[in-house]
C-alpha positions in Angstrom: 55.4 153.0 74.0 58.4 153.8 71.8 58.9 151.9 68.6 62.4 150.2 68.3 63.8 148.3 65.3 64.8 145.6 67.8 62.4 143.2 69.5 65.1 142.3 72.1 67.7 144.7 73.6 71.4 144.9 73.2 73.4 145.0 76.4 76.9 146.2 77.1 78.8 144.7 80.0 81.8 146.8 80.8 84.3 147.4 83.6 87.9 147.1 84.6 89.7 143.8 83.6 89.1 141.3 86.4 85.7 142.5 87.7 83.9 139.4 86.3 82.5 140.7 83.0 83.1 137.5 81.0 81.7 135.2 83.7 78.6 137.3 84.1 78.2 137.6 80.3 78.6 133.8 79.7 76.1 133.0 82.4 73.7 135.7 81.2 73.9 134.4 77.6 73.2 130.9 78.8 70.1 132.1 80.7 68.7 134.5 78.1 69.8 132.8 74.9 71.3 136.1 73.8 74.5 136.1 71.8 77.7 136.8 73.9 80.0 139.1 71.9 83.3 138.8 73.6 85.1 141.8 71.9 88.6 140.6 72.6 87.8 137.3 70.8 86.0 139.1 67.9 89.0 141.4 67.5 91.3 138.4 67.3 89.1 136.4 64.9 88.5 139.3 62.5 92.1 140.6 62.5 91.2 143.9 64.3 94.5 143.9 66.3 97.4 146.1 65.4 101.0 146.2 66.7 101.9 145.0 70.1 102.1 147.3 73.2 105.2 146.1 75.1 104.3 148.2 78.2 100.9 146.5 78.7 101.9 143.3 77.0 98.9 143.2 74.6 98.1 144.3 71.1 96.4 147.6 70.2 92.8 147.3 69.2 91.9 148.7 65.7 88.5 150.2 66.9 87.3 151.3 63.4 87.9 147.9 61.9 86.1 146.2 64.9 83.1 148.5 64.6 82.8 147.7 60.9 82.8 144.0 61.8 80.3 144.4 64.6 77.8 146.8 62.8 75.8 144.0 61.2 75.8 141.9 64.3 74.2 144.6 66.4 71.1 145.5 64.3 68.7 142.7 65.4 69.3 142.9 69.2 69.8 140.1 71.6 73.6 140.8 72.0 75.6 140.9 75.2 78.8 142.8 74.4 81.6 142.2 76.8 84.6 144.6 76.9 86.7 146.7 79.2 86.1 149.9 77.3 82.9 151.5 76.0 83.4 155.0 74.7 84.1 154.0 71.1 80.9 152.0 70.6 78.0 153.9 68.9 75.4 154.9 71.4 72.6 153.6 69.2 73.9 150.0 69.6 72.9 149.6 73.3 69.7 149.7 75.2 71.4 148.9 78.6 74.9 149.5 79.8 76.0 147.6 82.9 79.2 148.7 84.6 80.6 145.8 86.7 82.6 146.9 89.8 84.5 145.0 92.4 86.3 145.6 95.6 90.0 146.5 95.1 91.3 143.7 97.2 89.2 141.2 95.3 90.3 142.7 92.0 94.0 142.7 93.0 93.8 138.9 93.8 92.0 138.2 90.5 94.5 140.1 88.4 97.6 138.6 90.1 96.1 135.2 89.5 95.9 136.1 85.8 99.6 137.0 85.9 99.2 140.8 85.9 102.1 142.6 87.5 103.9 146.0 87.5 102.4 148.9 85.6 99.6 146.8 84.1 98.4 145.6 87.5 98.8 149.1 89.1 96.9 150.9 86.2 94.0 148.4 86.3 93.6 148.8 90.1 93.8 152.6 89.8 91.2 152.4 87.0 88.8 150.7 89.4 89.6 153.0 92.3 89.0 156.1 90.2 85.8 154.7 88.7 87.2 155.2 85.2 84.9 152.8 83.4 81.9 154.0 85.2 82.6 157.6 84.3 83.4 156.6 80.7 80.0 154.9 80.5 78.2 157.8 82.1 79.8 160.2 79.6 79.1 158.0 76.6 75.5 156.9 77.1 72.3 158.3 78.5 72.2 158.3 82.3 69.0 156.2 82.4 70.6 153.2 80.6 73.8 153.1 82.7 73.6 150.8 85.7 76.4 150.0 88.2 76.6 146.5 89.6 78.9 145.3 92.4 80.4 141.9 91.7 82.7 140.6 94.6 81.0 137.3 95.4 79.1 134.4 93.8 75.9 135.7 95.5 76.4 139.1 93.9 77.1 137.5 90.6 73.8 135.6 90.8 71.9 138.7 91.9 73.4 140.7 89.0 72.3 138.1 86.5 68.8 138.2 87.9 68.8 142.1 87.9 69.7 142.1 84.2 67.2 139.4 83.3 64.5 141.4 85.1 65.7 144.5 83.2 65.4 142.7 79.9 61.8 141.7 80.7 61.0 145.3 81.6 62.6 146.6 78.4 60.5 144.2 76.4 57.3 145.2 78.2 58.1 148.9 77.7 59.3 148.7 74.1 57.1 146.2 72.3 
């Protein structure tokens, strides 16, 4: 049994925009009483956004400033961090990394409903096709903590929540 400074794990939920990260994170936080750290909202609340990117119609994230803001939040565990990128977060922050995936047709429909179009839509679909976020997670974290979850349907969403809840329970049994 390994000794950890945390009594509950920190979890990263990552994946292409539109795969269902926020829905899964919100429902998981409700079920586990963990704190949902929606990175986009944290960045906005703590002024971690830089100039606007007209091509993608969104501001640039100041990663260093965001990491400074989040550092203290991550020490005690019990966090669900939700973001569409993962390579800039310190490896030590996470005990489990869950990469959410979805079928490209489902993703296309979700993104167009959000108003995505043109290059922004095309790039996000390609990101999912080429498994960009999965590869980023696998390159950034130990293989044994990275899990891929398919999230096309409500049934899969519910199963994914149960999978993560069971993973949390196993983590506690193995690390406390």
